All heavy atoms as a GROMACS GRO file, in nm:
protein
  594
    1MET      N    1  31.189   6.418  14.822
    1MET     CA    2  31.089   6.475  14.734
    1MET      C    3  31.150   6.598  14.666
    1MET      O    4  31.208   6.682  14.732
    1MET     CB    5  30.965   6.512  14.814
    1MET     CG    6  30.851   6.561  14.731
    1MET     SD    7  30.702   6.598  14.826
    1MET     CE    8  30.625   6.440  14.833
    2SER      N    9  31.134   6.607  14.536
    2SER     CA   10  31.191   6.720  14.462
    2SER      C   11  31.108   6.847  14.486
    2SER      O   12  30.994   6.842  14.531
    2SER     CB   13  31.197   6.688  14.313
    2SER     OG   14  31.067   6.678  14.261
    3ARG      N   15  31.167   6.958  14.456
    3ARG     CA   16  31.104   7.089  14.478
    3ARG      C   17  30.970   7.102  14.404
    3ARG      O   18  30.870   7.144  14.464
    3ARG     CB   19  31.202   7.198  14.438
    3ARG     CG   20  31.149   7.338  14.447
    3ARG     CD   21  31.123   7.376  14.590
    3ARG     NE   22  31.057   7.504  14.594
    3ARG     CZ   23  31.066   7.588  14.693
    3ARG    NH1   24  31.138   7.557  14.797
    3ARG    NH2   25  31.004   7.702  14.689
    4PRO      N   26  30.961   7.066  14.274
    4PRO     CA   27  30.831   7.077  14.206
    4PRO      C   28  30.724   6.988  14.268
    4PRO      O   29  30.609   7.029  14.280
    4PRO     CB   30  30.861   7.035  14.062
    4PRO     CG   31  31.005   7.060  14.044
    4PRO     CD   32  31.067   7.034  14.179
    5ASN      N   33  30.762   6.868  14.310
    5ASN     CA   34  30.665   6.779  14.374
    5ASN      C   35  30.618   6.836  14.507
    5ASN      O   36  30.500   6.826  14.542
    5ASN     CB   37  30.723   6.640  14.393
    5ASN     CG   38  30.735   6.564  14.264
    5ASN    OD1   39  30.672   6.598  14.165
    5ASN    ND2   40  30.817   6.461  14.264
    6LEU      N   41  30.710   6.892  14.583
    6LEU     CA   42  30.674   6.953  14.711
    6LEU      C   43  30.580   7.071  14.690
    6LEU      O   44  30.479   7.084  14.761
    6LEU     CB   45  30.800   6.997  14.786
    6LEU     CG   46  30.776   7.064  14.921
    6LEU    CD1   47  30.711   6.966  15.017
    6LEU    CD2   48  30.908   7.115  14.976
    7ASP      N   49  30.610   7.156  14.594
    7ASP     CA   50  30.524   7.271  14.564
    7ASP      C   51  30.384   7.226  14.524
    7ASP      O   52  30.285   7.282  14.570
    7ASP     CB   53  30.585   7.357  14.455
    7ASP     CG   54  30.707   7.434  14.502
    7ASP    OD1   55  30.733   7.437  14.624
    7ASP    OD2   56  30.778   7.490  14.416
    8CYS      N   57  30.377   7.126  14.437
    8CYS     CA   58  30.246   7.075  14.393
    8CYS      C   59  30.170   7.013  14.509
    8CYS      O   60  30.049   7.032  14.523
    8CYS     CB   61  30.262   6.975  14.280
    8CYS     SG   62  30.308   7.050  14.124
    9SER      N   63  30.241   6.938  14.593
    9SER     CA   64  30.177   6.875  14.709
    9SER      C   65  30.121   6.980  14.804
    9SER      O   66  30.010   6.966  14.856
    9SER     CB   67  30.275   6.786  14.782
    9SER     OG   68  30.318   6.681  14.700
   10LEU      N   69  30.196   7.085  14.828
   10LEU     CA   70  30.148   7.192  14.916
   10LEU      C   71  30.030   7.266  14.855
   10LEU      O   72  29.936   7.303  14.926
   10LEU     CB   73  30.262   7.290  14.947
   10LEU     CG   74  30.373   7.235  15.037
   10LEU    CD1   75  30.486   7.336  15.048
   10LEU    CD2   76  30.320   7.197  15.173
   11ALA      N   77  30.032   7.286  14.725
   11ALA     CA   78  29.919   7.353  14.657
   11ALA      C   79  29.794   7.268  14.666
   11ALA      O   80  29.684   7.319  14.691
   11ALA     CB   81  29.955   7.382  14.512
   12VAL      N   82  29.807   7.138  14.647
   12VAL     CA   83  29.692   7.048  14.657
   12VAL      C   84  29.640   7.045  14.801
   12VAL      O   85  29.519   7.049  14.825
   12VAL     CB   86  29.727   6.907  14.606
   12VAL    CG1   87  29.618   6.808  14.641
   12VAL    CG2   88  29.751   6.911  14.457
   13ALA      N   89  29.730   7.039  14.898
   13ALA     CA   90  29.690   7.039  15.039
   13ALA      C   91  29.615   7.168  15.074
   13ALA      O   92  29.514   7.164  15.145
   13ALA     CB   93  29.811   7.022  15.128
   14ALA      N   94  29.662   7.281  15.024
   14ALA     CA   95  29.593   7.408  15.048
   14ALA      C   96  29.455   7.408  14.984
   14ALA      O   97  29.358   7.455  15.045
   14ALA     CB   98  29.677   7.523  14.995
   15ALA      N   99  29.444   7.355  14.863
   15ALA     CA  100  29.314   7.349  14.795
   15ALA      C  101  29.217   7.260  14.871
   15ALA      O  102  29.098   7.293  14.883
   15ALA     CB  103  29.332   7.299  14.652
   16VAL      N  104  29.266   7.149  14.921
   16VAL     CA  105  29.180   7.060  15.000
   16VAL      C  106  29.135   7.130  15.128
   16VAL      O  107  29.017   7.121  15.166
   16VAL     CB  108  29.254   6.928  15.031
   16VAL    CG1  109  29.179   6.845  15.135
   16VAL    CG2  110  29.273   6.847  14.904
   17GLY      N  111  29.224   7.201  15.193
   17GLY     CA  112  29.188   7.274  15.315
   17GLY      C  113  29.083   7.381  15.289
   17GLY      O  114  28.987   7.394  15.365
   18VAL      N  115  29.098   7.456  15.181
   18VAL     CA  116  29.001   7.561  15.147
   18VAL      C  117  28.866   7.498  15.112
   18VAL      O  118  28.760   7.548  15.154
   18VAL     CB  119  29.054   7.648  15.031
   18VAL    CG1  120  28.945   7.736  14.974
   18VAL    CG2  121  29.171   7.732  15.077
   19THR      N  122  28.867   7.390  15.037
   19THR     CA  123  28.742   7.322  15.000
   19THR      C  124  28.672   7.267  15.124
   19THR      O  125  28.550   7.278  15.138
   19THR     CB  126  28.770   7.210  14.900
   19THR    OG1  127  28.836   7.266  14.786
   19THR    CG2  128  28.643   7.140  14.856
   20TYR      N  129  28.749   7.208  15.214
   20TYR     CA  130  28.692   7.154  15.338
   20TYR      C  131  28.630   7.266  15.422
   20TYR      O  132  28.519   7.253  15.472
   20TYR     CB  133  28.802   7.081  15.415
   20TYR     CG  134  28.755   7.017  15.543
   20TYR    CD1  135  28.670   6.907  15.541
   20TYR    CD2  136  28.796   7.066  15.666
   20TYR    CE1  137  28.627   6.847  15.658
   20TYR    CE2  138  28.754   7.007  15.784
   20TYR     CZ  139  28.669   6.898  15.779
   20TYR     OH  140  28.627   6.840  15.896
   21ASP      N  141  28.700   7.377  15.435
   21ASP     CA  142  28.648   7.492  15.510
   21ASP      C  143  28.520   7.544  15.446
   21ASP      O  144  28.423   7.574  15.515
   21ASP     CB  145  28.753   7.602  15.516
   21ASP     CG  146  28.699   7.729  15.578
   21ASP    OD1  147  28.661   7.725  15.697
   21ASP    OD2  148  28.693   7.832  15.507
   22TRP      N  149  28.520   7.553  15.313
   22TRP     CA  150  28.402   7.603  15.242
   22TRP      C  151  28.283   7.510  15.265
   22TRP      O  152  28.172   7.555  15.291
   22TRP     CB  153  28.434   7.615  15.093
   22TRP     CG  154  28.316   7.655  15.012
   22TRP    CD1  155  28.265   7.781  14.997
   22TRP    CD2  156  28.231   7.570  14.934
   22TRP    NE1  157  28.155   7.779  14.916
   22TRP    CE2  158  28.132   7.649  14.876
   22TRP    CE3  159  28.232   7.433  14.911
   22TRP    CZ2  160  28.033   7.596  14.795
   22TRP    CZ3  161  28.133   7.381  14.829
   22TRP    CH2  162  28.036   7.462  14.772
   23ALA      N  163  28.307   7.378  15.258
   23ALA     CA  164  28.199   7.281  15.275
   23ALA      C  165  28.142   7.287  15.418
   23ALA      O  166  28.020   7.277  15.436
   23ALA     CB  167  28.249   7.141  15.244
   24LEU      N  168  28.227   7.304  15.517
   24LEU     CA  169  28.180   7.310  15.655
   24LEU      C  170  28.101   7.438  15.684
   24LEU      O  171  28.003   7.435  15.758
   24LEU     CB  172  28.298   7.302  15.752
   24LEU     CG  173  28.366   7.168  15.766
   24LEU    CD1  174  28.483   7.179  15.864
   24LEU    CD2  175  28.269   7.061  15.813
   25ALA      N  176  28.143   7.548  15.626
   25ALA     CA  177  28.083   7.677  15.658
   25ALA      C  178  27.971   7.718  15.563
   25ALA      O  179  27.906   7.820  15.585
   25ALA     CB  180  28.191   7.785  15.658
   26PHE      N  181  27.945   7.638  15.459
   26PHE     CA  182  27.850   7.682  15.356
   26PHE      C  183  27.708   7.700  15.411
   26PHE      O  184  27.639   7.795  15.376
   26PHE     CB  185  27.850   7.584  15.238
   26PHE     CG  186  27.772   7.634  15.121
   26PHE    CD1  187  27.815   7.746  15.052
   26PHE    CD2  188  27.656   7.572  15.080
   26PHE    CE1  189  27.744   7.795  14.943
   26PHE    CE2  190  27.584   7.619  14.972
   26PHE     CZ  191  27.629   7.730  14.903
   27GLY      N  192  27.663   7.610  15.498
   27GLY     CA  193  27.529   7.623  15.555
   27GLY      C  194  27.513   7.751  15.634
   27GLY      O  195  27.412   7.823  15.621
   28GLN      N  196  27.611   7.782  15.717
   28GLN     CA  197  27.606   7.906  15.794
   28GLN      C  198  27.620   8.028  15.702
   28GLN      O  199  27.558   8.131  15.728
   28GLN     CB  200  27.717   7.909  15.897
   28GLN     CG  201  27.695   7.816  16.013
   28GLN     CD  202  27.808   7.822  16.113
   28GLN    OE1  203  27.921   7.855  16.077
   28GLN    NE2  204  27.777   7.794  16.238
   29GLU      N  205  27.700   8.014  15.598
   29GLU     CA  206  27.716   8.126  15.506
   29GLU      C  207  27.585   8.161  15.438
   29GLU      O  208  27.550   8.279  15.424
   29GLU     CB  209  27.821   8.091  15.400
   29GLU     CG  210  27.846   8.202  15.302
   29GLU     CD  211  27.950   8.165  15.198
   29GLU    OE1  212  28.052   8.104  15.235
   29GLU    OE2  213  27.928   8.198  15.081
   30ILE      N  214  27.509   8.061  15.398
   30ILE     CA  215  27.379   8.087  15.335
   30ILE      C  216  27.288   8.161  15.432
   30ILE      O  217  27.226   8.262  15.397
   30ILE     CB  218  27.314   7.956  15.287
   30ILE    CG1  219  27.389   7.902  15.166
   30ILE    CG2  220  27.166   7.977  15.254
   30ILE    CD1  221  27.342   7.768  15.119
   31GLU      N  222  27.284   8.112  15.554
   31GLU     CA  223  27.196   8.172  15.655
   31GLU      C  224  27.240   8.312  15.695
   31GLU      O  225  27.158   8.404  15.704
   31GLU     CB  226  27.194   8.082  15.779
   31GLU     CG  227  27.109   8.134  15.892
   31GLU     CD  228  27.119   8.045  16.014
   31GLU    OE1  229  27.153   7.927  16.000
   31GLU    OE2  230  27.094   8.097  16.123
   32LEU      N  231  27.369   8.331  15.716
   32LEU     CA  232  27.418   8.457  15.772
   32LEU      C  233  27.457   8.562  15.668
   32LEU      O  234  27.463   8.680  15.700
   32LEU     CB  235  27.539   8.430  15.862
   32LEU     CG  236  27.510   8.342  15.984
   32LEU    CD1  237  27.638   8.306  16.056
   32LEU    CD2  238  27.410   8.408  16.076
   33VAL      N  239  27.484   8.520  15.545
   33VAL     CA  240  27.528   8.616  15.444
   33VAL      C  241  27.426   8.630  15.332
   33VAL      O  242  27.379   8.739  15.302
   33VAL     CB  243  27.667   8.576  15.387
   33VAL    CG1  244  27.709   8.671  15.276
   33VAL    CG2  245  27.770   8.574  15.498
   34TRP      N  246  27.391   8.519  15.269
   34TRP     CA  247  27.306   8.525  15.150
   34TRP      C  248  27.162   8.563  15.182
   34TRP      O  249  27.096   8.626  15.099
   34TRP     CB  250  27.309   8.391  15.077
   34TRP     CG  251  27.441   8.362  15.013
   34TRP    CD1  252  27.541   8.285  15.065
   34TRP    CD2  253  27.489   8.410  14.888
   34TRP    NE1  254  27.648   8.281  14.980
   34TRP    CE2  255  27.619   8.357  14.870
   34TRP    CE3  256  27.436   8.492  14.791
   34TRP    CZ2  257  27.696   8.384  14.758
   34TRP    CZ3  258  27.512   8.518  14.679
   34TRP    CH2  259  27.640   8.465  14.663
   35MET      N  260  27.110   8.526  15.299
   35MET     CA  261  26.970   8.552  15.332
   35MET      C  262  26.949   8.688  15.399
   35MET      O  263  26.836   8.728  15.421
   35MET     CB  264  26.916   8.443  15.425
   35MET     CG  265  26.914   8.308  15.361
   35MET     SD  266  26.802   8.308  15.220
   35MET     CE  267  26.784   8.135  15.194
   36GLN      N  268  27.054   8.758  15.430
   36GLN     CA  269  27.043   8.887  15.496
   36GLN      C  270  27.037   9.000  15.394
   36GLN      O  271  27.065   8.981  15.276
   36GLN     CB  272  27.163   8.908  15.590
   36GLN     CG  273  27.176   8.802  15.697
   36GLN     CD  274  27.054   8.796  15.788
   36GLN    OE1  275  26.998   8.897  15.825
   36GLN    NE2  276  27.013   8.674  15.824
   37ARG      N  277  27.003   9.117  15.444
   37ARG     CA  278  27.002   9.235  15.360
   37ARG      C  279  27.144   9.264  15.315
   37ARG      O  280  27.238   9.260  15.393
   37ARG     CB  281  26.948   9.354  15.442
   37ARG     CG  282  26.917   9.474  15.359
   37ARG     CD  283  26.846   9.580  15.445
   37ARG     NE  284  26.902   9.710  15.415
   37ARG     CZ  285  27.000   9.768  15.484
   37ARG    NH1  286  27.052   9.710  15.589
   37ARG    NH2  287  27.046   9.886  15.448
   38TRP      N  288  27.162   9.292  15.187
   38TRP     CA  289  27.295   9.314  15.131
   38TRP      C  290  27.348   9.450  15.170
   38TRP      O  291  27.275   9.548  15.173
   38TRP     CB  292  27.291   9.302  14.979
   38TRP     CG  293  27.284   9.158  14.935
   38TRP    CD1  294  27.187   9.069  14.967
   38TRP    CD2  295  27.379   9.089  14.856
   38TRP    NE1  296  27.217   8.947  14.911
   38TRP    CE2  297  27.334   8.957  14.843
   38TRP    CE3  298  27.498   9.126  14.796
   38TRP    CZ2  299  27.405   8.862  14.771
   38TRP    CZ3  300  27.567   9.031  14.723
   38TRP    CH2  301  27.520   8.900  14.712
   39SER      N  302  27.475   9.453  15.201
   39SER     CA  303  27.543   9.578  15.237
   39SER      C  304  27.681   9.575  15.173
   39SER      O  305  27.720   9.479  15.106
   39SER     CB  306  27.555   9.591  15.389
   39SER     OG  307  27.642   9.491  15.439
   40LEU      N  308  27.757   9.680  15.196
   40LEU     CA  309  27.893   9.686  15.145
   40LEU      C  310  27.976   9.572  15.203
   40LEU      O  311  28.056   9.509  15.134
   40LEU     CB  312  27.956   9.821  15.179
   40LEU     CG  313  28.103   9.836  15.139
   40LEU    CD1  314  28.120   9.824  14.988
   40LEU    CD2  315  28.157   9.968  15.190
   41MET      N  316  27.957   9.541  15.330
   41MET     CA  317  28.033   9.433  15.394
   41MET      C  318  27.999   9.298  15.334
   41MET      O  319  28.086   9.212  15.322
   41MET     CB  320  28.008   9.432  15.546
   41MET     CG  321  28.067   9.552  15.616
   41MET     SD  322  28.241   9.582  15.579
   41MET     CE  323  28.319   9.439  15.646
   42THR      N  324  27.874   9.278  15.295
   42THR     CA  325  27.835   9.152  15.230
   42THR      C  326  27.908   9.136  15.098
   42THR      O  327  27.964   9.030  15.069
   42THR     CB  328  27.682   9.150  15.206
   42THR    OG1  329  27.615   9.171  15.328
   42THR    CG2  330  27.639   9.018  15.146
   43VAL      N  331  27.911   9.242  15.020
   43VAL     CA  332  27.978   9.239  14.891
   43VAL      C  333  28.128   9.217  14.909
   43VAL      O  334  28.190   9.137  14.838
   43VAL     CB  335  27.949   9.368  14.812
   43VAL    CG1  336  28.032   9.375  14.685
   43VAL    CG2  337  27.801   9.378  14.779
   44LEU      N  338  28.188   9.285  15.005
   44LEU     CA  339  28.330   9.268  15.031
   44LEU      C  340  28.361   9.125  15.076
   44LEU      O  341  28.458   9.064  15.031
   44LEU     CB  342  28.379   9.368  15.136
   44LEU     CG  343  28.384   9.513  15.092
   44LEU    CD1  344  28.420   9.602  15.211
   44LEU    CD2  345  28.481   9.532  14.978
   45TYR      N  346  28.279   9.071  15.164
   45TYR     CA  347  28.299   8.933  15.210
   45TYR      C  348  28.292   8.836  15.094
   45TYR      O  349  28.379   8.748  15.080
   45TYR     CB  350  28.194   8.896  15.316
   45TYR     CG  351  28.195   8.750  15.349
   45TYR    CD1  352  28.290   8.698  15.435
   45TYR    CD2  353  28.103   8.662  15.292
   45TYR    CE1  354  28.294   8.563  15.465
   45TYR    CE2  355  28.106   8.526  15.321
   45TYR     CZ  356  28.201   8.478  15.407
   45TYR     OH  357  28.204   8.344  15.436
   46LEU      N  358  28.191   8.849  15.011
   46LEU     CA  359  28.175   8.756  14.898
   46LEU      C  360  28.289   8.770  14.798
   46LEU      O  361  28.335   8.671  14.741
   46LEU     CB  362  28.039   8.777  14.831
   46LEU     CG  363  27.920   8.738  14.919
   46LEU    CD1  364  27.789   8.777  14.851
   46LEU    CD2  365  27.922   8.590  14.952
   47ASN      N  366  28.335   8.893  14.776
   47ASN     CA  367  28.449   8.913  14.686
   47ASN      C  368  28.574   8.845  14.739
   47ASN      O  369  28.644   8.775  14.666
   47ASN     CB  370  28.477   9.061  14.664
   47ASN     CG  371  28.386   9.122  14.561
   47ASN    OD1  372  28.345   9.056  14.468
   47ASN    ND2  373  28.355   9.248  14.579
   48VAL      N  374  28.603   8.866  14.866
   48VAL     CA  375  28.722   8.805  14.924
   48VAL      C  376  28.709   8.654  14.924
   48VAL      O  377  28.802   8.582  14.889
   48VAL     CB  378  28.745   8.859  15.068
   48VAL    CG1  379  28.848   8.776  15.141
   48VAL    CG2  380  28.785   9.004  15.063
   49ARG      N  381  28.593   8.604  14.959
   49ARG     CA  382  28.572   8.459  14.972
   49ARG      C  383  28.582   8.390  14.836
   49ARG      O  384  28.657   8.294  14.820
   49ARG     CB  385  28.435   8.435  15.034
   49ARG     CG  386  28.396   8.293  15.047
   49ARG     CD  387  28.439   8.239  15.178
   49ARG     NE  388  28.374   8.111  15.202
   49ARG     CZ  389  28.420   8.026  15.289
   49ARG    NH1  390  28.524   8.056  15.360
   49ARG    NH2  391  28.359   7.913  15.306
   50TYR      N  392  28.507   8.437  14.738
   50TYR     CA  393  28.496   8.363  14.613
   50TYR      C  394  28.598   8.405  14.507
   50TYR      O  395  28.646   8.321  14.432
   50TYR     CB  396  28.353   8.369  14.560
   50TYR     CG  397  28.264   8.286  14.649
   50TYR    CD1  398  28.182   8.346  14.744
   50TYR    CD2  399  28.269   8.148  14.644
   50TYR    CE1  400  28.104   8.268  14.828
   50TYR    CE2  401  28.193   8.071  14.729
   50TYR     CZ  402  28.110   8.131  14.820
   50TYR     OH  403  28.036   8.054  14.905
   51LEU      N  404  28.634   8.531  14.500
   51LEU     CA  405  28.739   8.568  14.406
   51LEU      C  406  28.874   8.513  14.451
   51LEU      O  407  28.957   8.478  14.367
   51LEU     CB  408  28.744   8.720  14.389
   51LEU     CG  409  28.625   8.781  14.315
   51LEU    CD1  410  28.641   8.933  14.306
   51LEU    CD2  411  28.609   8.721  14.178
   52GLY      N  412  28.893   8.502  14.582
   52GLY     CA  413  29.015   8.440  14.632
   52GLY      C  414  29.024   8.294  14.594
   52GLY      O  415  29.131   8.244  14.556
   53ILE      N  416  28.914   8.223  14.603
   53ILE     CA  417  28.911   8.082  14.564
   53ILE      C  418  28.935   8.067  14.415
   53ILE      O  419  29.012   7.982  14.371
   53ILE     CB  420  28.778   8.016  14.607
   53ILE    CG1  421  28.772   8.006  14.760
   53ILE    CG2  422  28.762   7.878  14.544
   53ILE    CD1  423  28.637   7.962  14.814
   54VAL      N  424  28.873   8.151  14.334
   54VAL     CA  425  28.892   8.146  14.189
   54VAL      C  426  29.037   8.179  14.154
   54VAL      O  427  29.099   8.111  14.072
   54VAL     CB  428  28.794   8.243  14.118
   54VAL    CG1  429  28.831   8.261  13.972
   54VAL    CG2  430  28.652   8.194  14.131
   55TYR      N  431  29.092   8.280  14.218
   55TYR     CA  432  29.232   8.317  14.193
   55TYR      C  433  29.325   8.202  14.228
   55TYR      O  434  29.417   8.169  14.152
   55TYR     CB  435  29.269   8.442  14.272
   55TYR     CG  436  29.415   8.474  14.264
   55TYR    CD1  437  29.469   8.534  14.151
   55TYR    CD2  438  29.502   8.442  14.368
   55TYR    CE1  439  29.604   8.562  14.142
   55TYR    CE2  440  29.637   8.470  14.361
   55TYR     CZ  441  29.687   8.529  14.247
   55TYR     OH  442  29.820   8.557  14.238
   56ALA      N  443  29.303   8.140  14.342
   56ALA     CA  444  29.389   8.028  14.385
   56ALA      C  445  29.377   7.911  14.288
   56ALA      O  446  29.478   7.847  14.254
   56ALA     CB  447  29.352   7.985  14.526
   57ALA      N  448  29.256   7.881  14.241
   57ALA     CA  449  29.238   7.771  14.147
   57ALA      C  450  29.307   7.800  14.014
   57ALA      O  451  29.376   7.712  13.959
   57ALA     CB  452  29.089   7.746  14.125
   58LEU      N  453  29.292   7.921  13.963
   58LEU     CA  454  29.358   7.956  13.838
   58LEU      C  455  29.509   7.958  13.853
   58LEU      O  456  29.583   7.914  13.763
   58LEU     CB  457  29.309   8.092  13.788
   58LEU     CG  458  29.164   8.096  13.742
   58LEU    CD1  459  29.124   8.239  13.708
   58LEU    CD2  460  29.141   8.004  13.625
   59ASN      N  461  29.556   8.004  13.968
   59ASN     CA  462  29.699   8.005  13.995
   59ASN      C  463  29.753   7.862  14.000
   59ASN      O  464  29.860   7.833  13.947
   59ASN     CB  465  29.728   8.078  14.125
   59ASN     CG  466  29.873   8.104  14.146
   59ASN    OD1  467  29.949   8.116  14.051
   59ASN    ND2  468  29.914   8.113  14.271
   60MET      N  469  29.678   7.773  14.062
   60MET     CA  470  29.721   7.634  14.071
   60MET      C  471  29.723   7.568  13.933
   60MET      O  472  29.813   7.491  13.901
   60MET     CB  473  29.631   7.556  14.166
   60MET     CG  474  29.691   7.424  14.208
   60MET     SD  475  29.611   7.349  14.350
   60MET     CE  476  29.448   7.321  14.292
   61LEU      N  477  29.625   7.601  13.850
   61LEU     CA  478  29.624   7.546  13.714
   61LEU      C  479  29.745   7.596  13.634
   61LEU      O  480  29.810   7.520  13.564
   61LEU     CB  481  29.495   7.584  13.642
   61LEU     CG  482  29.371   7.509  13.684
   61LEU    CD1  483  29.249   7.570  13.616
   61LEU    CD2  484  29.383   7.362  13.653
   62GLY      N  485  29.776   7.724  13.646
   62GLY     CA  486  29.892   7.778  13.577
   62GLY      C  487  30.021   7.719  13.630
   62GLY      O  488  30.113   7.690  13.553
   63MET      N  489  30.027   7.697  13.760
   63MET     CA  490  30.146   7.638  13.819
   63MET      C  491  30.164   7.494  13.773
   63MET      O  492  30.275   7.450  13.747
   63MET     CB  493  30.135   7.643  13.972
   63MET     CG  494  30.263   7.611  14.044
   63MET     SD  495  30.251   7.646  14.221
   63MET     CE  496  30.130   7.527  14.272
   64SER      N  497  30.053   7.420  13.760
   64SER     CA  498  30.065   7.281  13.718
   64SER      C  499  30.116   7.272  13.575
   64SER      O  500  30.195   7.184  13.542
   64SER     CB  501  29.931   7.208  13.732
   64SER     OG  502  29.836   7.259  13.640
   65ARG      N  503  30.076   7.364  13.490
   65ARG     CA  504  30.128   7.365  13.352
   65ARG      C  505  30.279   7.389  13.352
   65ARG      O  506  30.354   7.328  13.278
   65ARG     CB  507  30.058   7.472  13.270
   65ARG     CG  508  29.920   7.435  13.232
   65ARG     CD  509  29.865   7.531  13.127
   65ARG     NE  510  29.722   7.524  13.131
   65ARG     CZ  511  29.642   7.623  13.162
   65ARG    NH1  512  29.692   7.742  13.190
   65ARG    NH2  513  29.512   7.608  13.165
   66TYR      N  514  30.324   7.479  13.438
   66TYR     CA  515  30.466   7.510  13.448
   66TYR      C  516  30.543   7.387  13.494
   66TYR      O  517  30.646   7.353  13.437
   66TYR     CB  518  30.488   7.626  13.544
   66TYR     CG  519  30.633   7.646  13.581
   66TYR    CD1  520  30.722   7.703  13.490
   66TYR    CD2  521  30.680   7.606  13.705
   66TYR    CE1  522  30.854   7.720  13.523
   66TYR    CE2  523  30.813   7.624  13.738
   66TYR     CZ  524  30.900   7.681  13.647
   66TYR     OH  525  31.030   7.698  13.680
   67TYR      N  526  30.494   7.319  13.595
   67TYR     CA  527  30.567   7.204  13.648
   67TYR      C  528  30.563   7.086  13.552
   67TYR      O  529  30.660   7.011  13.543
   67TYR     CB  530  30.515   7.165  13.786
   67TYR     CG  531  30.560   7.263  13.891
   67TYR    CD1  532  30.469   7.332  13.969
   67TYR    CD2  533  30.695   7.290  13.909
   67TYR    CE1  534  30.512   7.423  14.063
   67TYR    CE2  535  30.738   7.381  14.002
   67TYR     CZ  536  30.645   7.447  14.079
   67TYR     OH  537  30.688   7.538  14.171
   68ILE      N  538  30.454   7.068  13.481
   68ILE     CA  539  30.450   6.961  13.380
   68ILE      C  540  30.553   6.990  13.273
   68ILE      O  541  30.626   6.902  13.228
   68ILE     CB  542  30.308   6.947  13.321
   68ILE    CG1  543  30.215   6.887  13.426
   68ILE    CG2  544  30.310   6.863  13.195
   68ILE    CD1  545  30.069   6.889  13.388
   69HIS      N  546  30.564   7.116  13.231
   69HIS     CA  547  30.663   7.153  13.131
   69HIS      C  548  30.804   7.127  13.184
   69HIS      O  549  30.890   7.074  13.112
   69HIS     CB  550  30.647   7.301  13.096
   69HIS     CG  551  30.742   7.350  12.991
   69HIS    ND1  552  30.864   7.406  13.022
   69HIS    CD2  553  30.734   7.349  12.856
   69HIS    CE1  554  30.926   7.436  12.911
   69HIS    NE2  555  30.850   7.405  12.809
   70CYS      N  556  30.831   7.164  13.308
   70CYS     CA  557  30.966   7.142  13.366
   70CYS      C  558  30.997   6.994  13.378
   70CYS      O  559  31.110   6.953  13.350
   70CYS     CB  560  30.974   7.206  13.505
   70CYS     SG  561  30.979   7.386  13.500
   71ILE      N  562  30.902   6.914  13.420
   71ILE     CA  563  30.926   6.771  13.438
   71ILE      C  564  30.950   6.704  13.305
   71ILE      O  565  31.036   6.617  13.293
   71ILE     CB  566  30.808   6.707  13.514
   71ILE    CG1  567  30.806   6.757  13.659
   71ILE    CG2  568  30.817   6.555  13.512
   71ILE    CD1  569  30.680   6.724  13.734
   72CYS      N  570  30.876   6.744  13.204
   72CYS     CA  571  30.890   6.680  13.072
   72CYS      C  572  31.026   6.710  13.008
   72CYS      O  573  31.076   6.629  12.930
   72CYS     CB  574  30.781   6.726  12.977
   72CYS     SG  575  30.618   6.662  13.022
   73PHE      N  576  31.083   6.823  13.040
   73PHE     CA  577  31.209   6.861  12.976
   73PHE      C  578  31.331   6.839  13.064
   73PHE      O  579  31.439   6.887  13.034
   73PHE     CB  580  31.203   7.007  12.929
   73PHE     CG  581  31.109   7.024  12.814
   73PHE    CD1  582  30.986   7.082  12.832
   73PHE    CD2  583  31.144   6.978  12.687
   73PHE    CE1  584  30.898   7.097  12.726
   73PHE    CE2  585  31.056   6.992  12.582
   73PHE     CZ  586  30.934   7.051  12.601
   74LEU      N  587  31.316   6.766  13.175
   74LEU     CA  588  31.432   6.734  13.259
   74LEU      C  589  31.514   6.623  13.201
   74LEU      O  590  31.477   6.536  13.138
   74LEU     CB  591  31.385   6.696  13.401
   74LEU     CG  592  31.346   6.812  13.488
   74LEU    CD1  593  31.300   6.761  13.624
   74LEU    CD2  594  31.459   6.909  13.507
   0.00000   0.00000   0.00000
């Protein structure tokens, strides 16, 4: 397996793992985070949880454009 394919495969595997974790924990998250009184820790948790997911998704999209460009010009 070439380096770009390995990188893409690992990125997809990480995305699947994060999505699976989010799906399993979402019910508890609603009960324990969203339904409780908001505090600084609630805001920090939500920032880390969701901005991290958005950052990873955008990073993966940018990486896929790079690898498509590299593959096309090989």
